[in-house]
N, C-alpha and C positions, 0 to 999 in steps of 0.2 A: 527437824520435825517434817520438812518438806519431802525428804528422801523417803521417810517411813510412809508417808501418804501415797507417793509414787509406786513404792513397792507393794502396798495394799491394794491399790487400784489394779496394777498389772496382775497380781495373784487372782483378784476377783474376775478380771477379764479372761484370764487363762481358764479358770474353772467354768465360766460361762460359755466359752467356746468349745471346750471339751463336752460339756452337756448337750450343746447344741448338735455337735457332730454325732454323738451317741443317739439323740432322739431321731436324727436323719438317717441312722444306719451306716454312717461313714466311718465309724470307729473301727477298731481292729476286730477282726473275725475270729471266732474260735477255730482251732485247727480241725480239719476233717476227721470224722471217726473212722476207725477201721471196720471193714465188713467181715473180719475174722477174729478169732480168739488170739490173744497174745501169748498165752502159755505155750511154751515149747517152741516159740518162734523168735529166738533171740537174734537171728541173723537176718534183719529186715532187708538188707541190700542184696541178699541172694535172689530176691524176686523184685525189689524196687529200684536197683541200680538202673541206669539209662540203658535200654535195649536188653535187659536181663530176661524178661519174659513178655511175650506178646499178650496184649490185653490188661496188662498191670501197669498202674500208674508208676512213673518214675518218680524219684525224690526230686524235688524242685532244685534248680541250679543254686538257689539262694541258701540251702541247707548245707553247712559244713560242720556237722555234728558227728559225734562217735555213733556207730551203728547201734549201740544199746541205748541211745538217748531218745529214741523215737517215742517209747511209750511215757515218757515225762509229759508230752503234750497231747499225744494221739491216743484217745480213749477208744474202747470197743463200742461199736454202734448199739444202739438199743434194740434193733432187730437184726439178727444175723441170718444168713442164707440157710434154708432148711438143709437138714441132714439128709443123707441117702439112707434109704432102707436095705441097701445091700453093699457088700464090700467093694472097694475100689481096686480090685485085682485084675489079673489077666483076662479072666473071663468077662469083665465089664469095662472093655476099653472102647467099645463103639457105641457111645450113649445114644446117638441118633438113631439107632435101630429100634430101641424101645421107646425113647422120649421123643414122641411125634404126636400130632393131633390124632385123636381117635385111636390111641394105641390099644392093640389087642391084650395087652398085659397090664392095662391101667396105669401105665406110667405117665406121669405129668409131662405135658410138652413144655419146652422152656419158652420163657416170655420173649417177646419181639426184640427186647434190649439185648438178648444173647445171640442174635443172628449171626454175627460175626465170629463167635467162639467156636472152638473145635473141642473134641473129646478130651484132649490133654489139659484143656483149661478147667474142666468141670471140678476135679478134685482139689484145685487151689482154694476153692471156696465151700464147696459141698463135702463135708467129711462124712465118713460112714457112721452110722449110729453105733454107740458102744455095744460090743458083744456080737457084731456082725462078722 
């Protein structure tokens, strides 16, 4: 009878501690969401391997999963980067020519958070609209 009481007390204590940790926000976090669609992008490591692409987060060293396992935890973000109103072709390789403040062609200037990016980075997140 005494062992049963100890087990019950330990179980209750474990639940109480887990609840306190969750209330304080120290519990496990949800995996970050991806800022791009997952369809057609089965090879996550082509961009997210260590040093694969500048300005793209690398897979954490704690991840030792198959390349196809990423979508099991990482979901698409609620808000995706805006699509481009033009094609991402050879004629549109110098984004900074049009995408500046007070653009003469009414192209939006990139936000300050994009200051370190170059034109080769834009098409990784900003896809051309369908039919462009």
